[in-house]
C-alpha positions in Angstrom: 33.1 120.4 73.2 35.3 121.3 76.1 32.1 122.2 78.0 30.6 118.8 77.6 33.9 117.3 78.9 33.8 119.5 81.9 30.2 118.7 82.6 31.0 115.0 82.4 33.8 115.3 84.8 31.7 117.3 87.3 29.0 114.7 87.2 31.4 111.8 87.7 33.3 113.7 90.5 30.0 114.4 92.3 29.1 110.7 92.0 32.5 109.6 93.3 32.5 112.0 96.1 29.0 110.9 97.2 30.1 107.2 97.2 33.4 107.9 99.2 31.2 109.5 101.9 29.2 106.3 102.4 32.4 104.3 103.4 32.2 103.3 107.1 34.9 104.1 109.7 35.8 100.4 109.7 35.9 100.4 105.9 38.4 103.5 106.0 40.6 101.7 108.5 40.8 98.6 106.4 41.4 100.8 103.2 44.2 102.6 105.0 46.0 99.4 106.1 45.7 98.0 102.6 47.0 101.0 100.9 50.1 101.0 103.3 50.7 97.3 102.3 50.5 98.0 98.7 52.6 101.3 98.8 55.3 99.7 101.0 55.6 96.9 98.4 55.7 99.3 95.5 58.5 101.4 97.1 60.4 98.2 97.8 59.9 97.0 94.3 61.0 100.4 92.7 63.9 100.7 95.2 62.6 104.3 95.8 64.6 106.3 98.4 62.9 109.6 97.8 59.2 109.9 97.1 56.3 112.4 97.1 53.0 111.5 98.6 49.9 113.4 99.6 48.3 113.5 103.1 44.7 112.0 102.6 41.4 113.6 103.6 39.0 111.7 105.7 37.1 110.4 102.6 40.1 109.3 100.6 41.9 105.9 100.9 44.3 106.7 103.8 48.0 107.5 103.2 48.9 108.8 106.7 50.1 105.3 108.0 52.2 104.8 104.9 53.8 108.2 105.3 54.6 107.6 108.9 56.0 104.1 108.2 58.1 105.4 105.2 59.7 108.3 107.3 60.4 105.7 110.0 62.3 103.6 107.5 64.4 106.5 106.4 62.7 107.2 103.1 62.6 110.9 102.2 58.9 111.9 101.8 57.8 115.1 100.2 54.3 116.3 101.0 52.5 118.9 98.9 51.5 122.3 100.0 48.9 124.1 97.8 49.6 127.6 96.5 47.2 130.3 95.2 49.0 130.3 91.8 48.1 126.7 91.0 51.5 125.3 91.7 52.7 123.0 94.6 55.3 123.7 97.2 56.7 120.9 99.1 57.8 120.0 102.7 59.7 117.0 103.9 57.7 114.7 106.2 59.1 114.3 109.7 58.0 112.0 112.5 56.7 114.8 114.6 55.4 117.1 111.9 52.4 119.3 112.6 49.5 119.1 110.1 47.3 122.0 109.4 44.4 122.8 107.1 45.7 124.2 103.8 43.9 125.8 100.8 40.6 124.0 100.0 40.6 122.4 103.5 43.3 119.8 102.6 45.6 118.5 105.3 49.2 119.9 104.7 52.4 119.9 106.7 53.6 122.8 108.7 57.4 123.2 108.3 60.2 124.4 106.0 58.8 125.0 102.6 60.6 123.9 99.4 59.7 125.3 96.1 57.9 123.6 93.2 61.1 122.1 91.6 62.0 120.1 94.9 59.8 117.3 93.5 62.1 116.9 90.6 64.5 114.6 92.7 61.9 111.9 93.7 61.9 108.4 92.4 58.1 108.0 92.8 55.1 110.3 92.8 52.0 109.0 94.8 49.1 111.4 94.0 45.3 111.5 94.7 42.6 110.9 92.1 38.9 110.6 91.9 39.2 107.8 89.3 41.6 106.3 86.8 40.8 104.4 83.6 42.5 101.3 82.0 44.6 103.5 79.8 46.0 105.4 82.8 44.0 108.6 82.4 43.3 110.2 85.7 40.3 112.1 86.8 41.4 114.5 89.5 39.3 116.8 91.6 39.4 119.8 89.2 42.1 122.0 90.4 44.9 120.9 88.1 47.7 120.9 90.7 49.1 117.5 89.9 48.5 117.7 86.2 50.7 120.9 86.2 53.2 119.3 88.4 53.6 116.1 86.2 53.4 118.2 83.0 56.3 120.4 84.1 58.7 117.7 85.2 61.8 117.3 83.0 62.2 113.7 83.8 59.0 112.3 85.4 59.3 109.3 87.6 56.7 106.7 87.9 53.3 108.3 89.0 50.9 106.1 91.0 47.3 107.3 91.9 45.7 106.1 95.1 42.0 105.1 94.6 39.4 102.8 96.0 39.0 99.5 93.8 35.7 100.7 92.4 37.3 103.8 91.0 39.5 101.9 88.5 37.1 102.3 85.5 36.9 101.6 81.8 36.9 105.2 80.8 37.1 108.8 82.3 36.5 112.1 80.4 39.8 113.7 79.4 40.9 117.1 78.3 44.2 118.1 76.6 45.9 119.1 79.8 45.1 115.9 81.7 48.1 113.8 82.5 48.2 110.0 82.5 49.5 107.9 85.4 51.9 104.9 85.4 49.6 102.9 87.6 47.1 102.7 90.5 47.3 101.6 94.1 44.1 100.5 95.9 43.6 98.9 99.2 43.8 95.5 97.6 46.1 95.7 94.6 48.8 97.7 92.6 48.4 97.8 88.9 51.0 99.1 86.4 49.4 100.5 83.4 50.9 99.8 80.0 50.2 103.0 78.1 51.7 101.6 74.9 48.5 99.6 74.5 46.4 102.7 75.1 
């Protein structure tokens, strides 16, 4: 059975990856601006003073403008750094931070590295996803970094996944280790997911 789940995940990821590559440069700019508006409003609504966010790749809904704006407003932003052992280290975003290619070619900050438990102090986690379903189940890109992080937190704050509008779907294949999210942020809306109804 787990093999069929993994196959379904792989097929869906391949389809979503292909769709993301067809988004135009203008479409990406519009998406990044929209994500910034939505995330700014979410941070304000939650009163978050310390958050974690990821640096988007070229095919993801952009987060760079949001991160820069949050840092400029005095919000503490932790950015993930991938490790070989499947855990995430963190670095505090700064206005002049250098960005380098990390493991798997992901954009990651260059700076003082904080260990995996640094994220325990944040008020909000903003994470990447390939898709999220109506029950809050998230399909990641298959490496498990964020599932491990969320699953290991003693007191997990709200977790919002950033996706394109079309990636909020009825159902995603799920496995036992997959962690649900509290909501989604797209370029046009923010949706809090009521998991008690799932």
